[in-house]
Gaussian input, Z-matrix of N, CA and C with variables (Angstrom, degrees):
# hf/3-21g

backbone

0 1
 N
 C     1     B1
 C     2     B2     1     A1
 N     3     B3     2     A2     1     D1
 C     4     B4     3     A3     2     D2
 C     5     B5     4     A4     3     D3
 N     6     B6     5     A5     4     D4
 C     7     B7     6     A6     5     D5
 C     8     B8     7     A7     6     D6
 N     9     B9     8     A8     7     D7
 C    10    B10     9     A9     8     D8
 C    11    B11    10    A10     9     D9
 N    12    B12    11    A11    10    D10
 C    13    B13    12    A12    11    D11
 C    14    B14    13    A13    12    D12
 N    15    B15    14    A14    13    D13
 C    16    B16    15    A15    14    D14
 C    17    B17    16    A16    15    D15
 N    18    B18    17    A17    16    D16
 C    19    B19    18    A18    17    D17
 C    20    B20    19    A19    18    D18
 N    21    B21    20    A20    19    D19
 C    22    B22    21    A21    20    D20
 C    23    B23    22    A22    21    D21
 N    24    B24    23    A23    22    D22
 C    25    B25    24    A24    23    D23
 C    26    B26    25    A25    24    D24
 N    27    B27    26    A26    25    D25
 C    28    B28    27    A27    26    D26
 C    29    B29    28    A28    27    D27
 N    30    B30    29    A29    28    D28
 C    31    B31    30    A30    29    D29
 C    32    B32    31    A31    30    D30
 N    33    B33    32    A32    31    D31
 C    34    B34    33    A33    32    D32
 C    35    B35    34    A34    33    D33
 N    36    B36    35    A35    34    D34
 C    37    B37    36    A36    35    D35
 C    38    B38    37    A37    36    D36
 N    39    B39    38    A38    37    D37
 C    40    B40    39    A39    38    D38
 C    41    B41    40    A40    39    D39
 N    42    B42    41    A41    40    D40
 C    43    B43    42    A42    41    D41
 C    44    B44    43    A43    42    D42
 N    45    B45    44    A44    43    D43
 C    46    B46    45    A45    44    D44
 C    47    B47    46    A46    45    D45
 N    48    B48    47    A47    46    D46
 C    49    B49    48    A48    47    D47
 C    50    B50    49    A49    48    D48
 N    51    B51    50    A50    49    D49
 C    52    B52    51    A51    50    D50
 C    53    B53    52    A52    51    D51
 N    54    B54    53    A53    52    D52
 C    55    B55    54    A54    53    D53
 C    56    B56    55    A55    54    D54
 N    57    B57    56    A56    55    D55
 C    58    B58    57    A57    56    D56
 C    59    B59    58    A58    57    D57
 N    60    B60    59    A59    58    D58
 C    61    B61    60    A60    59    D59
 C    62    B62    61    A61    60    D60
 N    63    B63    62    A62    61    D61
 C    64    B64    63    A63    62    D62
 C    65    B65    64    A64    63    D63
 N    66    B66    65    A65    64    D64
 C    67    B67    66    A66    65    D65
 C    68    B68    67    A67    66    D66
 N    69    B69    68    A68    67    D67
 C    70    B70    69    A69    68    D68
 C    71    B71    70    A70    69    D69
 N    72    B72    71    A71    70    D70
 C    73    B73    72    A72    71    D71
 C    74    B74    73    A73    72    D72
 N    75    B75    74    A74    73    D73
 C    76    B76    75    A75    74    D74
 C    77    B77    76    A76    75    D75
 N    78    B78    77    A77    76    D76
 C    79    B79    78    A78    77    D77
 C    80    B80    79    A79    78    D78
 N    81    B81    80    A80    79    D79
 C    82    B82    81    A81    80    D80
 C    83    B83    82    A82    81    D81
 N    84    B84    83    A83    82    D82
 C    85    B85    84    A84    83    D83
 C    86    B86    85    A85    84    D84
 N    87    B87    86    A86    85    D85
 C    88    B88    87    A87    86    D86
 C    89    B89    88    A88    87    D87
 N    90    B90    89    A89    88    D88
 C    91    B91    90    A90    89    D89
 C    92    B92    91    A91    90    D90
 N    93    B93    92    A92    91    D91
 C    94    B94    93    A93    92    D92
 C    95    B95    94    A94    93    D93
 N    96    B96    95    A95    94    D94
 C    97    B97    96    A96    95    D95
 C    98    B98    97    A97    96    D96
 N    99    B99    98    A98    97    D97
 C   100   B100    99    A99    98    D98
 C   101   B101   100   A100    99    D99
 N   102   B102   101   A101   100   D100
 C   103   B103   102   A102   101   D101
 C   104   B104   103   A103   102   D102
 N   105   B105   104   A104   103   D103
 C   106   B106   105   A105   104   D104
 C   107   B107   106   A106   105   D105
 N   108   B108   107   A107   106   D106
 C   109   B109   108   A108   107   D107
 C   110   B110   109   A109   108   D108
 N   111   B111   110   A110   109   D109
 C   112   B112   111   A111   110   D110
 C   113   B113   112   A112   111   D111
 N   114   B114   113   A113   112   D112
 C   115   B115   114   A114   113   D113
 C   116   B116   115   A115   114   D114
 N   117   B117   116   A116   115   D115
 C   118   B118   117   A117   116   D116
 C   119   B119   118   A118   117   D117
 N   120   B120   119   A119   118   D118
 C   121   B121   120   A120   119   D119
 C   122   B122   121   A121   120   D120
 N   123   B123   122   A122   121   D121
 C   124   B124   123   A123   122   D122
 C   125   B125   124   A124   123   D123
 N   126   B126   125   A125   124   D124
 C   127   B127   126   A126   125   D125
 C   128   B128   127   A127   126   D126
 N   129   B129   128   A128   127   D127
 C   130   B130   129   A129   128   D128
 C   131   B131   130   A130   129   D129
 N   132   B132   131   A131   130   D130
 C   133   B133   132   A132   131   D131
 C   134   B134   133   A133   132   D132
 N   135   B135   134   A134   133   D133
 C   136   B136   135   A135   134   D134
 C   137   B137   136   A136   135   D135
 N   138   B138   137   A137   136   D136
 C   139   B139   138   A138   137   D137
 C   140   B140   139   A139   138   D138
 N   141   B141   140   A140   139   D139
 C   142   B142   141   A141   140   D140
 C   143   B143   142   A142   141   D141
 N   144   B144   143   A143   142   D142
 C   145   B145   144   A144   143   D143
 C   146   B146   145   A145   144   D144
 N   147   B147   146   A146   145   D145
 C   148   B148   147   A147   146   D146
 C   149   B149   148   A148   147   D147
 N   150   B150   149   A149   148   D148
 C   151   B151   150   A150   149   D149
 C   152   B152   151   A151   150   D150
 N   153   B153   152   A152   151   D151
 C   154   B154   153   A153   152   D152
 C   155   B155   154   A154   153   D153
 N   156   B156   155   A155   154   D154
 C   157   B157   156   A156   155   D155
 C   158   B158   157   A157   156   D156
 N   159   B159   158   A158   157   D157
 C   160   B160   159   A159   158   D158
 C   161   B161   160   A160   159   D159
 N   162   B162   161   A161   160   D160
 C   163   B163   162   A162   161   D161
 C   164   B164   163   A163   162   D162
 N   165   B165   164   A164   163   D163
 C   166   B166   165   A165   164   D164
 C   167   B167   166   A166   165   D165
 N   168   B168   167   A167   166   D166
 C   169   B169   168   A168   167   D167
 C   170   B170   169   A169   168   D168
 N   171   B171   170   A170   169   D169
 C   172   B172   171   A171   170   D170
 C   173   B173   172   A172   171   D171
 N   174   B174   173   A173   172   D172
 C   175   B175   174   A174   173   D173
 C   176   B176   175   A175   174   D174
 N   177   B177   176   A176   175   D175
 C   178   B178   177   A177   176   D176
 C   179   B179   178   A178   177   D177
 N   180   B180   179   A179   178   D178
 C   181   B181   180   A180   179   D179
 C   182   B182   181   A181   180   D180
 N   183   B183   182   A182   181   D181
 C   184   B184   183   A183   182   D182
 C   185   B185   184   A184   183   D183
 N   186   B186   185   A185   184   D184
 C   187   B187   186   A186   185   D185
 C   188   B188   187   A187   186   D186
 N   189   B189   188   A188   187   D187
 C   190   B190   189   A189   188   D188
 C   191   B191   190   A190   189   D189
 N   192   B192   191   A191   190   D190
 C   193   B193   192   A192   191   D191
 C   194   B194   193   A193   192   D192
 N   195   B195   194   A194   193   D193
 C   196   B196   195   A195   194   D194
 C   197   B197   196   A196   195   D195
 N   198   B198   197   A197   196   D196
 C   199   B199   198   A198   197   D197
 C   200   B200   199   A199   198   D198
 N   201   B201   200   A200   199   D199
 C   202   B202   201   A201   200   D200
 C   203   B203   202   A202   201   D201
 N   204   B204   203   A203   202   D202
 C   205   B205   204   A204   203   D203
 C   206   B206   205   A205   204   D204
 N   207   B207   206   A206   205   D205
 C   208   B208   207   A207   206   D206
 C   209   B209   208   A208   207   D207
 N   210   B210   209   A209   208   D208
 C   211   B211   210   A210   209   D209
 C   212   B212   211   A211   210   D210
 N   213   B213   212   A212   211   D211
 C   214   B214   213   A213   212   D212
 C   215   B215   214   A214   213   D213
 N   216   B216   215   A215   214   D214
 C   217   B217   216   A216   215   D215
 C   218   B218   217   A217   216   D216
 N   219   B219   218   A218   217   D217
 C   220   B220   219   A219   218   D218
 C   221   B221   220   A220   219   D219
 N   222   B222   221   A221   220   D220
 C   223   B223   222   A222   221   D221
 C   224   B224   223   A223   222   D222
 N   225   B225   224   A224   223   D223
 C   226   B226   225   A225   224   D224
 C   227   B227   226   A226   225   D225
 N   228   B228   227   A227   226   D226
 C   229   B229   228   A228   227   D227
 C   230   B230   229   A229   228   D228
 N   231   B231   230   A230   229   D229
 C   232   B232   231   A231   230   D230
 C   233   B233   232   A232   231   D231
 N   234   B234   233   A233   232   D232
 C   235   B235   234   A234   233   D233
 C   236   B236   235   A235   234   D234
 N   237   B237   236   A236   235   D235
 C   238   B238   237   A237   236   D236
 C   239   B239   238   A238   237   D237
 N   240   B240   239   A239   238   D238
 C   241   B241   240   A240   239   D239
 C   242   B242   241   A241   240   D240
 N   243   B243   242   A242   241   D241
 C   244   B244   243   A243   242   D242
 C   245   B245   244   A244   243   D243
 N   246   B246   245   A245   244   D244
 C   247   B247   246   A246   245   D245
 C   248   B248   247   A247   246   D246
 N   249   B249   248   A248   247   D247
 C   250   B250   249   A249   248   D248
 C   251   B251   250   A250   249   D249
 N   252   B252   251   A251   250   D250
 C   253   B253   252   A252   251   D251
 C   254   B254   253   A253   252   D252
 N   255   B255   254   A254   253   D253
 C   256   B256   255   A255   254   D254
 C   257   B257   256   A256   255   D255
 N   258   B258   257   A257   256   D256
 C   259   B259   258   A258   257   D257
 C   260   B260   259   A259   258   D258
 N   261   B261   260   A260   259   D259
 C   262   B262   261   A261   260   D260
 C   263   B263   262   A262   261   D261
 N   264   B264   263   A263   262   D262
 C   265   B265   264   A264   263   D263
 C   266   B266   265   A265   264   D264
 N   267   B267   266   A266   265   D265
 C   268   B268   267   A267   266   D266
 C   269   B269   268   A268   267   D267
 N   270   B270   269   A269   268   D268
 C   271   B271   270   A270   269   D269
 C   272   B272   271   A271   270   D270
 N   273   B273   272   A272   271   D271
 C   274   B274   273   A273   272   D272
 C   275   B275   274   A274   273   D273
 N   276   B276   275   A275   274   D274
 C   277   B277   276   A276   275   D275
 C   278   B278   277   A277   276   D276
 N   279   B279   278   A278   277   D277
 C   280   B280   279   A279   278   D278
 C   281   B281   280   A280   279   D279
 N   282   B282   281   A281   280   D280
 C   283   B283   282   A282   281   D281
 C   284   B284   283   A283   282   D282
 N   285   B285   284   A284   283   D283
 C   286   B286   285   A285   284   D284
 C   287   B287   286   A286   285   D285
 N   288   B288   287   A287   286   D286
 C   289   B289   288   A288   287   D287
 C   290   B290   289   A289   288   D288
 N   291   B291   290   A290   289   D289
 C   292   B292   291   A291   290   D290
 C   293   B293   292   A292   291   D291
 N   294   B294   293   A293   292   D292
 C   295   B295   294   A294   293   D293
 C   296   B296   295   A295   294   D294
 N   297   B297   296   A296   295   D295
 C   298   B298   297   A297   296   D296
 C   299   B299   298   A298   297   D297
 N   300   B300   299   A299   298   D298
 C   301   B301   300   A300   299   D299
 C   302   B302   301   A301   300   D300
 N   303   B303   302   A302   301   D301
 C   304   B304   303   A303   302   D302
 C   305   B305   304   A304   303   D303
 N   306   B306   305   A305   304   D304
 C   307   B307   306   A306   305   D305
 C   308   B308   307   A307   306   D306
 N   309   B309   308   A308   307   D307
 C   310   B310   309   A309   308   D308
 C   311   B311   310   A310   309   D309
 N   312   B312   311   A311   310   D310
 C   313   B313   312   A312   311   D311
 C   314   B314   313   A313   312   D312
 N   315   B315   314   A314   313   D313
 C   316   B316   315   A315   314   D314
 C   317   B317   316   A316   315   D315
 N   318   B318   317   A317   316   D316
 C   319   B319   318   A318   317   D317
 C   320   B320   319   A319   318   D318
 N   321   B321   320   A320   319   D319
 C   322   B322   321   A321   320   D320
 C   323   B323   322   A322   321   D321
 N   324   B324   323   A323   322   D322
 C   325   B325   324   A324   323   D323
 C   326   B326   325   A325   324   D324
 N   327   B327   326   A326   325   D325
 C   328   B328   327   A327   326   D326
 C   329   B329   328   A328   327   D327
 N   330   B330   329   A329   328   D328
 C   331   B331   330   A330   329   D329
 C   332   B332   331   A331   330   D330

   B1=1.4643
   B2=1.5282
   B3=1.3328
   B4=1.4669
   B5=1.5317
   B6=1.3075
   B7=1.4663
   B8=1.5248
   B9=1.3250
   B10=1.4608
   B11=1.5146
   B12=1.3040
   B13=1.4628
   B14=1.5206
   B15=1.3242
   B16=1.4587
   B17=1.5198
   B18=1.3186
   B19=1.4584
   B20=1.5288
   B21=1.3316
   B22=1.4735
   B23=1.5305
   B24=1.3209
   B25=1.4636
   B26=1.5238
   B27=1.2976
   B28=1.4580
   B29=1.5225
   B30=1.3172
   B31=1.4691
   B32=1.5264
   B33=1.3086
   B34=1.4658
   B35=1.5240
   B36=1.3200
   B37=1.4736
   B38=1.5289
   B39=1.3145
   B40=1.4639
   B41=1.5307
   B42=1.3034
   B43=1.4669
   B44=1.5239
   B45=1.3330
   B46=1.4513
   B47=1.5231
   B48=1.3176
   B49=1.4644
   B50=1.5187
   B51=1.3227
   B52=1.4640
   B53=1.5200
   B54=1.3405
   B55=1.4622
   B56=1.5251
   B57=1.3126
   B58=1.4543
   B59=1.5251
   B60=1.3147
   B61=1.4641
   B62=1.5156
   B63=1.3015
   B64=1.4663
   B65=1.5311
   B66=1.2952
   B67=1.4614
   B68=1.5294
   B69=1.3262
   B70=1.4596
   B71=1.5146
   B72=1.3423
   B73=1.4739
   B74=1.5200
   B75=1.3108
   B76=1.4612
   B77=1.5249
   B78=1.3036
   B79=1.4651
   B80=1.5252
   B81=1.3346
   B82=1.4602
   B83=1.5324
   B84=1.3213
   B85=1.4657
   B86=1.5286
   B87=1.3172
   B88=1.4736
   B89=1.5341
   B90=1.3174
   B91=1.4636
   B92=1.5306
   B93=1.3204
   B94=1.4702
   B95=1.5333
   B96=1.3236
   B97=1.4730
   B98=1.5232
   B99=1.3202
   B100=1.4546
   B101=1.5305
   B102=1.3179
   B103=1.4596
   B104=1.5115
   B105=1.3292
   B106=1.4644
   B107=1.5230
   B108=1.2956
   B109=1.4576
   B110=1.5221
   B111=1.3298
   B112=1.4636
   B113=1.5250
   B114=1.3186
   B115=1.4581
   B116=1.5351
   B117=1.3241
   B118=1.4720
   B119=1.5280
   B120=1.3198
   B121=1.4636
   B122=1.5192
   B123=1.3250
   B124=1.4686
   B125=1.5240
   B126=1.3212
   B127=1.4771
   B128=1.5200
   B129=1.3332
   B130=1.4715
   B131=1.5317
   B132=1.3200
   B133=1.4618
   B134=1.5315
   B135=1.3058
   B136=1.4710
   B137=1.5312
   B138=1.3330
   B139=1.4591
   B140=1.5247
   B141=1.3293
   B142=1.4626
   B143=1.5318
   B144=1.3172
   B145=1.4695
   B146=1.5174
   B147=1.3225
   B148=1.4660
   B149=1.5263
   B150=1.3174
   B151=1.4704
   B152=1.5286
   B153=1.3114
   B154=1.4678
   B155=1.5291
   B156=1.3284
   B157=1.4642
   B158=1.5254
   B159=1.3153
   B160=1.4614
   B161=1.5248
   B162=1.3211
   B163=1.4655
   B164=1.5273
   B165=1.3331
   B166=1.4774
   B167=1.5180
   B168=1.3242
   B169=1.4666
   B170=1.5265
   B171=1.3175
   B172=1.4594
   B173=1.5209
   B174=1.3105
   B175=1.4725
   B176=1.5257
   B177=1.3072
   B178=1.4702
   B179=1.5211
   B180=1.3154
   B181=1.4661
   B182=1.5340
   B183=1.3394
   B184=1.4549
   B185=1.5189
   B186=1.3265
   B187=1.4537
   B188=1.5287
   B189=1.3213
   B190=1.4595
   B191=1.5266
   B192=1.3149
   B193=1.4629
   B194=1.5235
   B195=1.3309
   B196=1.4620
   B197=1.5355
   B198=1.3214
   B199=1.4585
   B200=1.5304
   B201=1.3262
   B202=1.4651
   B203=1.5294
   B204=1.3351
   B205=1.4706
   B206=1.5281
   B207=1.3302
   B208=1.4715
   B209=1.5273
   B210=1.3427
   B211=1.4648
   B212=1.5202
   B213=1.3289
   B214=1.4650
   B215=1.5316
   B216=1.3281
   B217=1.4641
   B218=1.5220
   B219=1.3193
   B220=1.4650
   B221=1.5235
   B222=1.3255
   B223=1.4689
   B224=1.5232
   B225=1.3141
   B226=1.4686
   B227=1.5172
   B228=1.3201
   B229=1.4626
   B230=1.5305
   B231=1.3265
   B232=1.4577
   B233=1.5203
   B234=1.3175
   B235=1.4602
   B236=1.5359
   B237=1.3231
   B238=1.4660
   B239=1.5276
   B240=1.3235
   B241=1.4713
   B242=1.5299
   B243=1.3288
   B244=1.4655
   B245=1.5299
   B246=1.3122
   B247=1.4680
   B248=1.5248
   B249=1.3288
   B250=1.4653
   B251=1.5189
   B252=1.3153
   B253=1.4570
   B254=1.5189
   B255=1.3122
   B256=1.4694
   B257=1.5230
   B258=1.3360
   B259=1.4669
   B260=1.5182
   B261=1.3317
   B262=1.4598
   B263=1.5284
   B264=1.3168
   B265=1.4635
   B266=1.5249
   B267=1.3313
   B268=1.4595
   B269=1.5203
   B270=1.3145
   B271=1.4568
   B272=1.5277
   B273=1.3176
   B274=1.4646
   B275=1.5296
   B276=1.2908
   B277=1.4602
   B278=1.5272
   B279=1.3218
   B280=1.4669
   B281=1.5302
   B282=1.3070
   B283=1.4634
   B284=1.5280
   B285=1.3282
   B286=1.4620
   B287=1.5231
   B288=1.3032
   B289=1.4653
   B290=1.5261
   B291=1.3303
   B292=1.4603
   B293=1.5263
   B294=1.3058
   B295=1.4630
   B296=1.5311
   B297=1.3102
   B298=1.4592
   B299=1.5251
   B300=1.3360
   B301=1.4680
   B302=1.5383
   B303=1.3017
   B304=1.4632
   B305=1.5195
   B306=1.3137
   B307=1.4591
   B308=1.5222
   B309=1.3139
   B310=1.4470
   B311=1.5212
   B312=1.3151
   B313=1.4625
   B314=1.5215
   B315=1.3236
   B316=1.4576
   B317=1.5097
   B318=1.3387
   B319=1.4618
   B320=1.5332
   B321=1.3193
   B322=1.4601
   B323=1.5258
   B324=1.3162
   B325=1.4643
   B326=1.5247
   B327=1.3474
   B328=1.4597
   B329=1.5218
   B330=1.3203
   B331=1.4615
   B332=1.4526
   A1=108.26
   A2=117.19
   A3=118.88
   A4=112.58
   A5=114.13
   A6=120.43
   A7=108.95
   A8=114.17
   A9=120.79
   A10=107.44
   A11=115.81
   A12=121.25
   A13=107.13
   A14=116.22
   A15=120.99
   A16=107.78
   A17=115.62
   A18=120.15
   A19=108.96
   A20=116.77
   A21=118.72
   A22=112.58
   A23=114.72
   A24=123.43
   A25=105.36
   A26=117.61
   A27=123.08
   A28=113.53
   A29=117.77
   A30=120.43
   A31=113.90
   A32=117.89
   A33=120.70
   A34=114.11
   A35=117.72
   A36=120.72
   A37=107.85
   A38=116.23
   A39=121.36
   A40=114.65
   A41=118.00
   A42=120.57
   A43=112.39
   A44=116.88
   A45=119.92
   A46=109.43
   A47=116.74
   A48=119.92
   A49=110.08
   A50=114.79
   A51=121.50
   A52=105.97
   A53=116.12
   A54=121.33
   A55=111.24
   A56=116.09
   A57=121.67
   A58=108.37
   A59=117.10
   A60=120.71
   A61=110.06
   A62=115.20
   A63=121.67
   A64=108.41
   A65=116.42
   A66=120.61
   A67=107.88
   A68=116.35
   A69=121.72
   A70=114.20
   A71=117.37
   A72=119.98
   A73=108.14
   A74=117.05
   A75=118.61
   A76=109.17
   A77=114.94
   A78=120.45
   A79=109.62
   A80=116.52
   A81=120.48
   A82=111.23
   A83=117.33
   A84=119.59
   A85=111.59
   A86=117.22
   A87=120.20
   A88=109.10
   A89=116.41
   A90=120.16
   A91=110.87
   A92=116.93
   A93=120.82
   A94=111.31
   A95=116.72
   A96=120.77
   A97=111.87
   A98=115.89
   A99=120.44
   A100=113.16
   A101=116.65
   A102=120.47
   A103=115.97
   A104=117.23
   A105=119.61
   A106=106.25
   A107=115.97
   A108=121.75
   A109=112.63
   A110=113.71
   A111=119.43
   A112=107.52
   A113=115.03
   A114=119.43
   A115=109.94
   A116=116.82
   A117=121.22
   A118=107.84
   A119=114.41
   A120=121.81
   A121=113.68
   A122=119.03
   A123=120.50
   A124=112.02
   A125=116.35
   A126=120.87
   A127=111.89
   A128=115.80
   A129=123.44
   A130=114.23
   A131=117.66
   A132=119.77
   A133=113.69
   A134=117.54
   A135=122.69
   A136=111.01
   A137=115.08
   A138=119.63
   A139=112.25
   A140=117.08
   A141=120.62
   A142=108.08
   A143=116.25
   A144=119.51
   A145=112.48
   A146=117.21
   A147=119.33
   A148=113.31
   A149=118.63
   A150=120.77
   A151=111.57
   A152=116.77
   A153=121.80
   A154=110.82
   A155=116.20
   A156=122.46
   A157=108.03
   A158=115.11
   A159=121.25
   A160=107.33
   A161=116.44
   A162=121.37
   A163=107.12
   A164=115.32
   A165=121.11
   A166=112.84
   A167=117.82
   A168=121.50
   A169=107.82
   A170=115.48
   A171=121.08
   A172=113.41
   A173=117.73
   A174=121.43
   A175=111.70
   A176=117.34
   A177=121.06
   A178=113.26
   A179=117.55
   A180=120.68
   A181=111.37
   A182=117.52
   A183=121.43
   A184=110.79
   A185=115.24
   A186=120.13
   A187=107.47
   A188=116.87
   A189=119.97
   A190=111.48
   A191=115.46
   A192=119.95
   A193=109.30
   A194=115.27
   A195=118.36
   A196=109.49
   A197=116.12
   A198=121.59
   A199=112.01
   A200=117.20
   A201=120.32
   A202=110.44
   A203=116.68
   A204=119.40
   A205=110.58
   A206=116.41
   A207=119.65
   A208=111.33
   A209=116.18
   A210=119.76
   A211=111.07
   A212=116.10
   A213=118.98
   A214=110.68
   A215=116.09
   A216=119.50
   A217=112.30
   A218=116.64
   A219=119.76
   A220=111.93
   A221=117.45
   A222=122.17
   A223=112.68
   A224=117.35
   A225=121.18
   A226=111.81
   A227=114.74
   A228=120.66
   A229=108.13
   A230=116.73
   A231=120.54
   A232=114.45
   A233=116.38
   A234=121.12
   A235=111.06
   A236=115.47
   A237=122.03
   A238=108.33
   A239=118.47
   A240=119.92
   A241=113.35
   A242=117.60
   A243=121.06
   A244=112.06
   A245=117.59
   A246=121.47
   A247=110.76
   A248=115.89
   A249=123.21
   A250=108.71
   A251=115.49
   A252=119.84
   A253=105.87
   A254=116.29
   A255=118.64
   A256=112.27
   A257=117.95
   A258=120.13
   A259=111.92
   A260=117.14
   A261=121.05
   A262=112.90
   A263=117.26
   A264=121.05
   A265=109.80
   A266=115.37
   A267=120.40
   A268=110.92
   A269=114.51
   A270=122.05
   A271=108.92
   A272=115.10
   A273=121.44
   A274=107.54
   A275=116.85
   A276=120.41
   A277=110.05
   A278=115.31
   A279=122.29
   A280=107.58
   A281=116.61
   A282=119.74
   A283=109.54
   A284=115.29
   A285=121.01
   A286=109.56
   A287=116.49
   A288=121.96
   A289=106.73
   A290=115.62
   A291=122.45
   A292=110.30
   A293=115.56
   A294=122.61
   A295=107.29
   A296=116.89
   A297=121.24
   A298=107.44
   A299=118.05
   A300=119.68
   A301=112.28
   A302=114.39
   A303=121.16
   A304=111.58
   A305=116.28
   A306=120.81
   A307=110.15
   A308=115.60
   A309=121.44
   A310=107.59
   A311=115.72
   A312=120.46
   A313=107.32
   A314=116.30
   A315=121.49
   A316=107.58
   A317=116.00
   A318=121.14
   A319=111.52
   A320=117.82
   A321=120.65
   A322=110.35
   A323=116.83
   A324=119.18
   A325=112.89
   A326=116.59
   A327=119.41
   A328=112.21
   A329=116.80
   A330=121.23
   A331=116.50
   D1=124.66
   D2=-179.05
   D3=-65.07
   D4=153.79
   D5=176.33
   D6=-115.56
   D7=142.11
   D8=172.40
   D9=-108.81
   D10=121.46
   D11=177.53
   D12=-100.02
   D13=112.93
   D14=176.78
   D15=-93.78
   D16=120.78
   D17=177.25
   D18=-68.81
   D19=153.62
   D20=-178.78
   D21=-56.02
   D22=137.01
   D23=175.00
   D24=-129.35
   D25=128.30
   D26=-172.20
   D27=-49.07
   D28=-42.19
   D29=-175.50
   D30=-100.03
   D31=-38.79
   D32=-170.25
   D33=-88.38
   D34=-35.40
   D35=176.93
   D36=-157.48
   D37=81.30
   D38=-172.57
   D39=-57.05
   D40=-29.22
   D41=-178.70
   D42=-99.85
   D43=1.45
   D44=-172.70
   D45=74.79
   D46=178.09
   D47=-178.60
   D48=-160.93
   D49=148.48
   D50=172.77
   D51=-117.73
   D52=117.67
   D53=-172.01
   D54=-121.62
   D55=142.52
   D56=173.67
   D57=-80.83
   D58=142.07
   D59=-178.96
   D60=-136.46
   D61=155.46
   D62=173.97
   D63=-96.72
   D64=141.69
   D65=174.94
   D66=-59.65
   D67=131.60
   D68=179.02
   D69=99.91
   D70=-17.77
   D71=174.89
   D72=-71.57
   D73=152.90
   D74=172.66
   D75=-82.09
   D76=155.89
   D77=176.90
   D78=-57.94
   D79=-40.13
   D80=179.99
   D81=-62.03
   D82=-45.54
   D83=-178.78
   D84=-62.29
   D85=-38.93
   D86=177.98
   D87=-63.39
   D88=-45.42
   D89=-179.49
   D90=-61.44
   D91=-50.00
   D92=-177.32
   D93=-61.74
   D94=-40.81
   D95=-179.99
   D96=-61.89
   D97=-23.78
   D98=-177.54
   D99=-108.86
   D100=18.46
   D101=172.71
   D102=83.27
   D103=8.97
   D104=174.45
   D105=-94.69
   D106=102.40
   D107=-169.56
   D108=-88.98
   D109=71.18
   D110=175.03
   D111=-64.59
   D112=132.09
   D113=179.87
   D114=-61.57
   D115=143.14
   D116=178.81
   D117=-150.87
   D118=75.66
   D119=-171.42
   D120=-61.91
   D121=-27.90
   D122=-176.94
   D123=-95.36
   D124=10.60
   D125=179.24
   D126=56.95
   D127=43.07
   D128=171.42
   D129=70.91
   D130=25.92
   D131=-177.89
   D132=-101.70
   D133=11.48
   D134=178.78
   D135=60.89
   D136=43.43
   D137=-179.63
   D138=-119.95
   D139=8.86
   D140=177.35
   D141=-153.93
   D142=-173.85
   D143=-179.32
   D144=-123.39
   D145=14.52
   D146=-173.30
   D147=-65.84
   D148=-21.85
   D149=-178.68
   D150=-98.75
   D151=19.83
   D152=-179.96
   D153=-57.58
   D154=132.76
   D155=173.60
   D156=-135.38
   D157=164.08
   D158=174.05
   D159=-114.62
   D160=124.80
   D161=-179.28
   D162=-91.73
   D163=99.43
   D164=-174.68
   D165=-72.68
   D166=-32.09
   D167=177.37
   D168=-137.70
   D169=136.84
   D170=178.10
   D171=95.25
   D172=0.32
   D173=-177.10
   D174=-54.29
   D175=-44.94
   D176=-176.13
   D177=-69.27
   D178=-13.52
   D179=178.09
   D180=-85.30
   D181=-19.24
   D182=-177.72
   D183=-71.32
   D184=153.29
   D185=171.63
   D186=-61.79
   D187=143.22
   D188=-178.48
   D189=-63.00
   D190=147.84
   D191=176.11
   D192=-71.21
   D193=152.99
   D194=178.20
   D195=-92.39
   D196=178.16
   D197=-175.03
   D198=-62.78
   D199=-39.82
   D200=-179.71
   D201=-63.37
   D202=-45.31
   D203=178.40
   D204=-62.27
   D205=-43.27
   D206=179.01
   D207=-60.61
   D208=-40.91
   D209=178.47
   D210=-62.48
   D211=-41.18
   D212=179.74
   D213=-69.25
   D214=-40.75
   D215=-179.35
   D216=-59.92
   D217=-30.83
   D218=178.54
   D219=-58.78
   D220=-19.73
   D221=-179.39
   D222=-97.03
   D223=-1.76
   D224=-174.79
   D225=-76.96
   D226=146.07
   D227=174.28
   D228=-73.74
   D229=135.55
   D230=174.77
   D231=70.32
   D232=33.73
   D233=-179.13
   D234=-58.36
   D235=134.68
   D236=176.86
   D237=-131.14
   D238=163.61
   D239=-179.89
   D240=-57.31
   D241=-27.32
   D242=-179.10
   D243=-99.31
   D244=20.95
   D245=179.29
   D246=-74.64
   D247=143.84
   D248=173.26
   D249=-145.18
   D250=157.86
   D251=168.76
   D252=-86.54
   D253=123.46
   D254=-173.85
   D255=-67.90
   D256=-17.38
   D257=177.17
   D258=-78.53
   D259=-13.57
   D260=-177.35
   D261=-110.75
   D262=-26.89
   D263=-176.81
   D264=-80.36
   D265=118.84
   D266=-177.76
   D267=-98.26
   D268=141.70
   D269=179.82
   D270=-65.36
   D271=136.57
   D272=174.29
   D273=-113.49
   D274=-177.77
   D275=-177.44
   D276=-79.44
   D277=64.31
   D278=-175.11
   D279=-161.36
   D280=140.03
   D281=175.45
   D282=-69.85
   D283=147.15
   D284=-179.79
   D285=-128.07
   D286=147.05
   D287=172.16
   D288=-112.81
   D289=121.50
   D290=-171.86
   D291=-114.21
   D292=132.95
   D293=176.10
   D294=-116.55
   D295=122.03
   D296=177.78
   D297=-91.00
   D298=120.06
   D299=-178.41
   D300=-57.47
   D301=153.05
   D302=-178.48
   D303=-63.77
   D304=-35.89
   D305=-177.93
   D306=-122.46
   D307=160.16
   D308=172.64
   D309=-140.46
   D310=159.26
   D311=178.27
   D312=-107.16
   D313=115.46
   D314=177.52
   D315=-113.95
   D316=100.33
   D317=-176.53
   D318=-65.73
   D319=-24.55
   D320=-179.67
   D321=-70.66
   D322=-50.00
   D323=-176.68
   D324=-84.26
   D325=-23.20
   D326=-176.87
   D327=-99.37
   D328=-10.77
   D329=176.46
   D330=76.34

């Protein structure tokens, strides 16, 4: 069973976390199931960037992002080459190290 290692985030998981995941689950669903409340303003429909994460290890093992996800990621704060929307990136049979960016852009609450 793959493990997702969430690096410490000041507000969402101050001590970091190591979580068990099922292949095919999204990174966001694993986080939410374990109390890491990554913001997801569009309810996982790939219509915002609030669930942006950076996959520090295991990125190349993930299924490639599609054009819609790439278009949305272009609007994300702190975009990096290993950035993904956690609502779209599905766990594969590989451990992942996840970094939740310090900031997110929520067009709904920020206007």
